[in-house]
C-alpha positions as CSV (number, residue, x, y, z in Angstrom):
1,M,0.0,0.0,0.0
2,G,3.0,2.3,-0.3
3,W,1.5,4.0,-3.4
4,W,-1.6,4.9,-1.3
5,H,0.5,6.5,1.4
6,Q,2.6,8.3,-1.2
7,A,-0.5,9.7,-2.9
8,R,-1.9,10.9,0.5
9,N,1.4,12.6,1.3
10,D,1.4,14.2,-2.2
11,V,-2.1,15.6,-1.6
12,K,-1.0,17.2,1.7
13,R,1.8,19.1,-0.2
14,W,-0.5,20.6,-2.8
15,N,-0.8,24.4,-2.8
16,R,-4.0,26.2,-2.4
17,N,-4.7,26.6,-6.1
18,I,-4.5,22.9,-6.7
19,K,-6.8,22.1,-3.8
20,L,-9.4,24.6,-4.9
21,F,-9.2,23.2,-8.5
22,F,-9.7,19.6,-7.2
23,L,-12.8,20.7,-5.1
24,S,-14.2,22.3,-8.3
25,N,-13.4,19.3,-10.4
26,M,-15.0,16.8,-8.1
27,L,-18.3,18.9,-8.2
28,Y,-18.0,19.2,-12.0
29,Q,-17.4,15.5,-12.6
30,F,-20.0,14.4,-10.1
31,G,-22.7,16.6,-11.8
32,S,-21.6,15.4,-15.2
33,G,-21.7,11.8,-14.2
34,M,-25.1,12.2,-12.8
35,F,-26.4,14.0,-15.9
36,M,-24.8,11.8,-18.6
37,V,-25.9,8.5,-17.3
38,L,-29.6,9.5,-17.3
39,Y,-29.9,11.9,-20.2
40,N,-30.4,9.3,-23.0
41,L,-33.0,7.6,-20.8
42,Y,-34.8,11.0,-20.5
43,I,-34.9,11.4,-24.3
44,Q,-36.2,7.8,-24.5
45,A,-38.9,8.6,-21.9
46,L,-40.0,11.6,-24.0
47,G,-40.9,9.1,-26.8
48,Y,-38.0,9.7,-29.1
49,G,-36.2,6.8,-30.8
50,A,-32.5,5.9,-31.1
51,D,-32.0,8.2,-34.0
52,M,-32.6,11.3,-31.7
53,N,-30.1,10.0,-29.2
54,G,-27.6,9.4,-31.9
55,S,-28.0,12.8,-33.5
56,I,-27.7,14.6,-30.1
57,V,-24.4,12.7,-29.3
58,S,-23.0,13.5,-32.7
59,I,-24.0,17.2,-32.5
60,Q,-22.5,17.6,-29.1
61,S,-19.3,15.7,-30.0
62,L,-18.8,17.9,-33.2
63,A,-19.3,21.1,-31.2
64,T,-16.8,20.0,-28.7
65,A,-14.2,19.0,-31.3
66,C,-14.7,22.4,-33.0
67,M,-13.8,24.2,-29.8
68,F,-10.7,22.2,-28.8
69,I,-8.1,24.2,-30.8
70,P,-9.6,27.8,-30.2
71,I,-9.8,27.1,-26.5
72,G,-6.2,25.7,-26.4
73,L,-5.0,28.9,-28.1
74,A,-7.0,31.1,-25.8
75,G,-5.6,29.2,-22.7
76,D,-2.0,29.9,-23.8
77,R,-2.7,33.6,-24.1
78,L,-5.5,34.5,-21.6
79,S,-6.4,33.6,-18.1
80,R,-6.9,29.9,-17.6
81,K,-8.7,30.6,-14.4
82,H,-11.3,32.7,-16.1
83,I,-11.7,30.1,-18.9
84,L,-12.3,27.4,-16.3
85,I,-14.9,29.5,-14.5
86,I,-16.8,30.3,-17.7
87,G,-16.7,26.6,-18.8
88,A,-17.9,25.3,-15.4
89,L,-20.7,27.9,-15.1
90,L,-22.1,27.6,-18.6
91,T,-21.8,23.8,-18.8
92,G,-23.9,23.6,-15.6
93,L,-26.5,26.1,-16.9
94,S,-26.8,24.2,-20.2
95,F,-27.3,20.9,-18.2
96,M,-30.1,22.7,-16.3
97,G,-31.7,23.9,-19.5
98,R,-31.6,20.5,-21.0
99,S,-33.3,19.0,-18.0
100,Y,-36.6,20.5,-19.1
101,A,-36.2,20.8,-22.9
102,E,-38.6,18.5,-24.7
103,D,-39.0,19.6,-28.4
104,P,-36.3,18.5,-30.9
105,L,-35.0,22.0,-31.6
106,S,-34.4,22.7,-27.9
107,L,-32.8,19.3,-27.4
108,Q,-30.4,19.9,-30.3
109,T,-29.7,23.5,-29.4
110,Y,-28.7,22.7,-25.8
111,A,-26.6,19.8,-27.1
112,V,-24.6,22.3,-29.2
113,I,-24.2,24.7,-26.2
114,T,-23.1,21.9,-23.9
115,G,-20.6,20.6,-26.4
116,L,-19.1,24.1,-26.8
117,F,-18.5,24.7,-23.1
118,I,-17.5,21.1,-22.1
119,S,-14.4,21.7,-24.1
120,F,-13.2,24.5,-21.8
121,Y,-12.6,22.1,-18.9
122,Q,-11.2,19.3,-21.0
123,V,-8.6,21.4,-22.6
124,I,-7.5,23.8,-19.8
125,A,-7.3,21.4,-16.8
126,I,-4.0,19.8,-17.6
127,P,-2.1,23.1,-18.5
128,F,-3.6,24.7,-15.4
129,L,-2.4,21.9,-13.2
130,A,1.1,21.9,-14.8
131,E,1.7,25.6,-14.2
132,N,0.7,25.3,-10.5
133,V,3.0,22.4,-9.5
134,S,6.6,21.6,-9.7
135,K,7.9,19.3,-12.4
136,S,8.8,16.5,-9.9
137,E,5.2,16.4,-8.6
138,R,3.3,16.4,-12.0
139,L,3.1,12.7,-12.6
140,S,1.6,12.0,-9.1
141,L,-0.8,15.0,-9.6
142,F,-2.0,13.9,-13.0
143,S,-2.5,10.3,-11.8
144,I,-4.6,11.5,-8.9
145,H,-6.4,13.9,-11.2
146,F,-7.4,11.3,-13.8
147,S,-8.4,8.9,-11.0
148,G,-10.5,11.5,-9.3
149,V,-12.3,12.3,-12.5
150,L,-13.3,8.7,-12.9
151,A,-14.2,8.2,-9.2
152,A,-16.5,11.3,-9.2
153,Q,-18.2,10.3,-12.4
154,V,-18.9,6.8,-11.0
155,V,-20.3,8.2,-7.8
156,G,-22.4,10.7,-9.8
157,S,-23.7,8.0,-12.0
158,I,-24.7,5.8,-9.1
159,A,-26.3,8.7,-7.2
160,G,-28.2,9.7,-10.3
161,G,-29.6,6.3,-11.0
162,Y,-30.5,5.7,-7.3
163,G,-32.1,9.1,-7.0
164,A,-34.3,8.6,-10.0
165,D,-35.4,5.1,-8.8
166,M,-36.2,6.4,-5.4
167,L,-38.4,9.2,-6.7
168,Q,-40.3,6.7,-9.0
169,A,-40.7,4.4,-6.0
170,I,-42.6,7.1,-4.1
171,G,-44.9,7.8,-7.0
172,W,-43.2,10.3,-9.2
173,S,-43.6,9.8,-13.0
174,K,-40.5,8.7,-14.9
175,I,-40.2,12.0,-16.8
176,D,-40.6,14.1,-13.6
177,S,-38.0,12.0,-11.7
178,L,-35.5,12.2,-14.5
179,Q,-36.0,15.9,-14.9
180,T,-35.4,16.5,-11.2
181,V,-32.2,14.4,-11.0
182,L,-30.9,16.0,-14.2
183,M,-31.5,19.4,-12.7
184,L,-29.6,18.4,-9.6
185,G,-26.7,17.2,-11.7
186,G,-26.7,20.6,-13.5
187,A,-26.8,22.4,-10.2
188,A,-23.7,20.5,-8.9
189,T,-21.9,21.4,-12.1
190,V,-22.8,25.0,-11.8
191,A,-21.5,25.0,-8.1
192,S,-18.1,23.9,-9.4
193,F,-17.3,27.4,-10.5
194,L,-17.4,28.7,-6.9
195,P,-14.0,27.3,-5.7
196,L,-12.4,28.6,-8.8
197,L,-13.2,32.2,-7.8
198,F,-10.7,31.9,-4.9
199,I,-7.7,30.8,-7.1
200,K,-4.9,33.3,-7.1
201,E,-3.5,33.3,-10.6
202,K,-0.1,34.7,-11.3
203,K,0.3,37.4,-14.0
204,K,0.2,36.0,-17.5
205,E,3.4,36.4,-19.3
206,T,3.9,36.6,-23.1
207,A,5.4,33.7,-24.8
208,E,8.5,35.8,-25.5
209,V,9.1,36.5,-21.9
210,R,8.5,32.9,-20.8
211,L,10.9,31.6,-23.4
212,R,13.6,34.2,-22.9
213,P,17.0,32.5,-22.8
214,Q,18.9,32.4,-19.5
215,P,22.5,31.7,-20.4
216,K,23.8,31.3,-16.8
217,L,21.0,29.4,-15.1
218,V,18.6,26.6,-15.9
219,E,15.6,26.6,-13.7
220,K,14.4,23.2,-12.4
221,D,11.0,22.6,-10.7
222,S,10.2,26.3,-11.0
223,Y,6.7,27.4,-10.0
224,V,5.1,30.1,-7.9
225,S,2.9,28.9,-5.0
226,S,-0.5,30.3,-4.3
227,D,1.0,32.4,-1.5
228,G,3.4,34.1,-4.0
229,D,6.5,32.3,-2.8
230,D,9.1,31.6,-5.5
231,S,9.8,27.9,-5.1
232,S,12.2,27.6,-8.0
233,L,15.6,25.9,-7.7
234,S,18.2,27.4,-10.0
235,I,21.2,25.2,-10.9
236,P,24.3,26.6,-12.7
237,T,25.0,24.7,-15.9
238,T,27.0,25.0,-19.0
239,A,24.3,23.3,-21.1
240,A,23.0,25.3,-24.1
241,V,19.7,27.1,-23.8
242,L,17.3,27.1,-26.7
243,T,16.3,30.4,-28.3
244,P,12.6,31.2,-28.5
245,E,12.6,30.2,-32.2
246,Q,14.3,26.9,-31.4
247,T,11.9,26.2,-28.6
248,K,8.9,27.0,-30.8
249,R,10.2,24.6,-33.5
250,S,10.8,21.9,-30.9
251,D,7.3,22.3,-29.4
252,W,5.6,21.9,-32.7
253,I,7.7,18.8,-33.6
254,N,6.7,17.3,-30.2
255,I,3.0,18.3,-30.7
256,S,2.9,16.6,-34.1
257,Q,4.4,13.4,-32.6
258,F,2.1,13.3,-29.7
259,T,-0.9,14.0,-32.0
260,T,0.1,11.2,-34.4
261,A,0.4,8.6,-31.6
262,Q,-2.9,9.7,-30.1
263,L,-4.6,9.5,-33.5
264,L,-3.6,5.9,-33.8
265,V,-4.9,5.1,-30.3
266,G,-8.1,7.0,-31.1
267,L,-8.6,5.0,-34.3
268,G,-8.1,1.7,-32.5
269,S,-10.3,2.5,-29.5
270,G,-13.0,4.0,-31.8
271,L,-13.4,0.5,-33.4
272,V,-14.1,-1.1,-30.0
273,I,-14.8,1.0,-27.0
274,P,-18.1,2.8,-28.0
275,Y,-19.6,-0.6,-28.9
276,L,-18.6,-2.7,-25.9
277,N,-22.1,-2.7,-24.5
278,M,-23.3,-4.1,-27.9
279,Y,-20.5,-6.6,-27.9
280,F,-21.5,-8.0,-24.5
281,T,-25.3,-8.1,-25.3
282,D,-24.8,-9.5,-28.8
283,R,-22.3,-12.3,-27.9
284,F,-23.5,-13.2,-24.4
285,A,-27.1,-11.9,-24.2
286,V,-26.4,-10.2,-20.8
287,S,-28.6,-7.5,-19.3
288,L,-27.8,-3.8,-19.6
289,T,-27.6,-3.7,-15.8
290,A,-24.8,-6.3,-15.9
291,V,-23.0,-4.2,-18.6
292,G,-23.4,-1.1,-16.5
293,L,-21.9,-2.8,-13.5
294,L,-19.0,-4.2,-15.6
295,V,-18.2,-0.7,-16.9
296,S,-18.2,0.7,-13.4
297,L,-15.9,-2.0,-12.2
298,G,-13.6,-1.2,-15.1
299,Q,-13.5,2.4,-14.0
300,I,-12.6,1.4,-10.5
301,M,-9.8,-0.8,-11.7
302,T,-8.6,2.1,-13.9
303,I,-8.5,4.3,-10.8
304,V,-6.3,1.9,-9.0
305,S,-3.9,1.3,-12.0
306,M,-3.5,5.1,-12.5
307,L,-2.5,5.5,-8.9
308,I,0.0,2.7,-9.2
309,G,1.5,4.2,-12.4
310,P,4.0,6.5,-10.7
311,T,5.6,3.5,-9.0
312,L,6.3,1.9,-12.4
313,V,7.6,5.2,-13.7
314,A,10.1,5.3,-10.9
315,R,11.4,1.9,-11.9
316,V,11.5,2.1,-15.7
317,G,10.9,5.8,-16.7
318,Q,7.9,7.5,-18.3
319,V,8.2,6.4,-21.9
320,R,8.8,2.7,-21.0
321,A,5.9,2.8,-18.5
322,V,3.5,4.0,-21.2
323,V,4.7,1.3,-23.6
324,I,4.5,-1.4,-21.0
325,F,1.0,-0.5,-20.0
326,Q,-0.2,-0.4,-23.6
327,L,1.5,-3.7,-24.6
328,L,0.3,-5.5,-21.5
329,S,-3.3,-4.6,-22.4
330,L,-3.1,-6.4,-25.8
331,P,-3.4,-10.0,-24.7
332,F,-6.5,-9.1,-22.8
333,L,-7.9,-7.2,-25.8
334,L,-7.5,-10.2,-28.1
335,L,-8.8,-12.6,-25.5
336,T,-11.9,-10.4,-25.2
337,G,-12.4,-10.5,-29.0
338,F,-12.2,-14.3,-29.4
339,T,-13.6,-15.8,-26.2
340,T,-17.1,-17.3,-26.1
341,M,-17.3,-17.3,-22.2
342,F,-18.7,-14.3,-20.5
343,T,-16.5,-14.8,-17.4
344,I,-13.3,-14.7,-19.4
345,A,-14.6,-11.8,-21.5
346,A,-15.5,-9.7,-18.4
347,F,-12.1,-10.5,-16.7
348,S,-10.2,-9.6,-19.9
349,F,-12.2,-6.4,-20.4
350,L,-11.5,-5.2,-16.9
351,F,-7.7,-5.7,-17.2
352,R,-7.5,-4.2,-20.7
353,Q,-9.4,-1.2,-19.5
354,A,-7.2,-0.7,-16.5
355,L,-3.9,-1.2,-18.2
356,M,-4.6,0.9,-21.3
357,N,-6.0,3.9,-19.4
358,A,-3.3,3.8,-16.8
359,A,-0.9,5.3,-19.4
360,N,-3.0,8.5,-19.8
361,P,-1.6,10.5,-16.8
362,I,1.9,9.4,-17.6
363,Q,1.5,10.6,-21.2
364,S,0.1,14.0,-19.9
365,A,3.1,14.4,-17.6
366,L,5.5,13.6,-20.4
367,M,3.7,16.1,-22.8
368,V,3.9,19.1,-20.4
369,E,7.5,18.2,-19.7
370,R,8.4,18.1,-23.4
371,I,6.4,21.2,-24.4
372,S,6.8,24.7,-23.1
373,D,4.1,26.5,-21.1
374,A,3.5,28.8,-24.1
375,R,2.0,26.0,-26.1
376,R,0.7,23.4,-23.6
377,G,-2.9,24.4,-24.2
378,I,-2.8,24.0,-28.0
379,A,-0.9,20.7,-27.5
380,N,-3.6,19.3,-25.4
381,S,-6.2,20.6,-27.9
382,F,-4.5,18.8,-30.8
383,T,-4.1,15.5,-29.0
384,Q,-7.7,15.5,-27.9
385,T,-9.0,16.5,-31.3
386,A,-6.9,13.6,-32.9
387,F,-8.4,11.1,-30.4
388,M,-11.9,12.3,-31.1
389,L,-11.4,12.2,-34.9
390,G,-10.4,8.6,-34.5
391,W,-13.6,7.8,-32.7
392,A,-15.7,9.8,-35.2
393,T,-14.3,8.1,-38.3
394,M,-14.4,4.5,-37.1
395,G,-18.2,4.1,-36.6
396,P,-19.0,3.3,-40.3
397,V,-15.9,1.0,-40.5
398,Q,-17.1,-1.0,-37.4
399,S,-20.6,-1.3,-38.8
400,A,-19.3,-2.5,-42.2
401,I,-17.1,-5.1,-40.6
402,L,-19.9,-6.5,-38.4
403,K,-22.3,-6.6,-41.4
404,T,-19.7,-8.4,-43.5
405,Y,-18.4,-11.0,-41.0
406,G,-21.3,-11.3,-38.5
407,T,-21.3,-10.8,-34.8
408,Y,-18.6,-13.3,-33.8
409,W,-16.0,-12.8,-36.5
410,G,-16.9,-9.2,-36.9
411,Y,-16.0,-8.3,-33.3
412,A,-12.9,-10.6,-33.5
413,V,-11.7,-8.7,-36.6
414,T,-12.3,-5.3,-35.1
415,F,-10.5,-6.3,-31.9
416,C,-7.5,-7.5,-34.0
417,I,-7.3,-4.3,-36.0
418,T,-7.4,-2.4,-32.7
419,G,-4.5,-4.5,-31.4
420,I,-2.5,-3.7,-34.5
421,L,-3.1,0.0,-34.2
422,Y,-2.2,-0.1,-30.5
423,I,1.1,-1.9,-31.2
424,T,1.9,0.7,-33.9
425,A,1.1,3.5,-31.5
426,A,3.2,2.0,-28.8
427,G,6.1,1.4,-31.2
428,L,6.0,4.9,-32.5
429,F,5.7,6.4,-29.0
430,Y,8.8,4.5,-27.9
431,Y,10.8,5.3,-31.0
432,V,10.1,9.0,-30.9
433,F,10.2,9.8,-27.2
434,R,12.7,7.3,-25.8
435,E,15.5,8.9,-23.8
436,S,19.1,8.7,-25.0
437,K,21.9,7.7,-22.6
438,Q,23.1,11.3,-22.7
439,T,19.7,12.7,-21.8
440,K,19.4,10.2,-18.9
441,N,22.9,11.1,-17.6
442,E,22.1,14.8,-17.8
443,S,18.8,14.2,-15.9
444,Q,20.7,12.3,-13.2
445,V,23.2,15.1,-12.8
446,L,20.3,17.7,-12.4
447,N,18.5,15.5,-9.9
């Protein structure tokens, strides 16, 4: 349980800004989890078919994708605190509006509004956390952040379902109970903007100032605490310092490499992940309740694996840890695709989910380490856009494969293609980002 004690000690060392953000994020994710698990049931209760649910998901996803890059650019130039506040407040208000919308135009309009403002939190969270914590603490912070997001969403989903069932048990109609719980989810999301008001943000510098060369000193673990204390550690070195133009070129090379790797992962997961509920019901004829429970268990295992991630990084390094997690997930992915036993499929799904997603916080820590603060927002935007494009383009491919090969071999083929894409992404990631011996030696000297 050493990793648990380490995580608890890390939380105690967080500065005030980080603690306020986490309080806000827990409210935001709790409200989102409560809302998202019930909203498609609400549309169904209104009498609409699957086509309405599908169109709303597509509209919202498209709106979110369109905002990723503009918000990333804005976050690198403007106040990240203010962008988070606007995103939290307007996302929550859009949830509350959707709770009572019933006609098609209102449902679709609110879906667009929600999609636009959800992107604010998705893009800005990682760069905001990175600028408020030292380099040595980022991996632990990101691991706890991703785990906390999943945990809050699981609790929100359970609370939403239980609340709706309780209201219906005491005589409320299905629509009234769903509207009430959806409204409460929206209210929790709105409340998430309040802790953000008390964050003390340091003055935003221009990219030129942030990237100004310092020929005599290289700053390590430099950040400003919420109390204004300079916690930087300056170490004399003779190493060359990149000019702003060289740093900009290096940033865009790294951004393109991260984006390419993430696109491959998005293409692979887009063939499988959105259709796992269909896979389990088609192949094993299990109930939706069982599928929902399995997905929740997968999220819980992912939380644990993310918290254990820093321990593996300490042993093998960030790049190797990402590759190890991704490659270890492949046998479980293939076993899920070919097995005809539900127990084996459920077991394999849980481990694939935990291992593959455990790499996410490590990749985020590596990205903010390799890319300067001036372009971290746009970097996060590009990688998320690439992943979403992978999901968006694989739907027709998955449907065509299932239609051609049937439910057994169709899923087996899609799982195999996903495995090939994951292997390619892991190989590319290792080849591009592996550390040279010289880099490792320099890192050891600095540490």
